[in-house]
Each structure stands twice: as C-alpha cells, then as structure tokens.
C-alpha positions, 0 to 999 in steps of 0.5 A: 822643255817640260822644265819650263811648262812646269816652271810656268804651271808652278808660277801660275798657281803661286800667283793664283794663290798670292790673290786669293790668300790677300783677300784673306784680310785677317791674316798677314803673309809672311811667306809662300813656301814650295812643298819640297822646301825644308820647312815644309817637309818637316811637316808634311807627313804628319800633315797628310796623316790628318788629311786623309782622315787617317787619324782619330777625330777630336770632335764632330759636329752636325753642320747647321748652317751657321758658319758664326757658331761653327767658328766659334766652336772650332775656337771652343774645341781648339783653345791654344789658338790665339791671335798673333800666332804663326800658321803654315798652311798647305793651300788647297789641299796639299798643293805644290805651294804653302802659305805662312802667315801671321794670324791678326784675328783668329775668329776672323781668319778661320772665318774666311779660310772656311769659304775655300774649303777644308782647312788644315794648319801647322800652329808653328809656335804651338807645335800642332797640327789641326784639319777641319773637315766638312762633309754634307752632315758633319764638320770634323776636327782632327788634332795632332801634337807635334 
C-alpha cells in the first residue's frame, strides 16, 4: 500500500511540474527524469553543494526590483550561456523530478524561470553548474565547473 501511495505522490508531483514547465515558452522540453536516474545522479552531489550555499559565490548584486536588469546581469556574468543549449534542472529545489530542456531563448528562459524562485541549472554541453539564489537584499551566482 505504501508503494502505491508513493507512486501516486510522485505522479502528482510530475503532473504539477509538467504543467508549470510547459508555461515556460523559451524552452523545449526534452525529458523528465527521476532524481535517482543515472543521468541525474552524476550531477546531484555537485548541485547539492551549490544549493546549500557551501560553494563560493561568483558575484553578488543588490536587489533593485528591476528583473530585466537582473537577467542582463546574469547573462553578463554567465557568458557561456547560449541559445540552443541543453539544461538539466532540479525542479523546485532538490525534488524527486528533474527536467531536461533545450533553451530557445536564454534571456527569456531565465526571466521565466525566475518566477519559480532560485535557479539551479546544469549546462550539459559546457559541463558547468550554476546557481542563482536570492535573499531579501542580494542576488548571488555560484558556479562550478564539472
């Protein structure tokens, strides 16, 4: 019975995630992956390090309320980000599902992802993980080369 409840819970989370990711028009969905999948587990420890703020910050910026300027700042500091890249992202923190997407428009994708909160992305082709975290006063970027 517990296995069935767990399966229903996972399916419910996946359906919610699909609905939210499909709202992001700047990416094309490639696949949804469980956190225990082989493709995800090779990155999960590194992602966890960045997610827990245990990795040095690449740069920090005071929050000014202007999301367009903030996204431009992300792109200036993460110059390797390109349209057409493949990204692998844990959905809403370190949950049980991850999504793999192809980025059609980086600037728009970051703007759309921003509304979900902190952003953690594995740039598959460049072998880089970047984390964009926010608190009340600052926005910070952490970066880890794989």
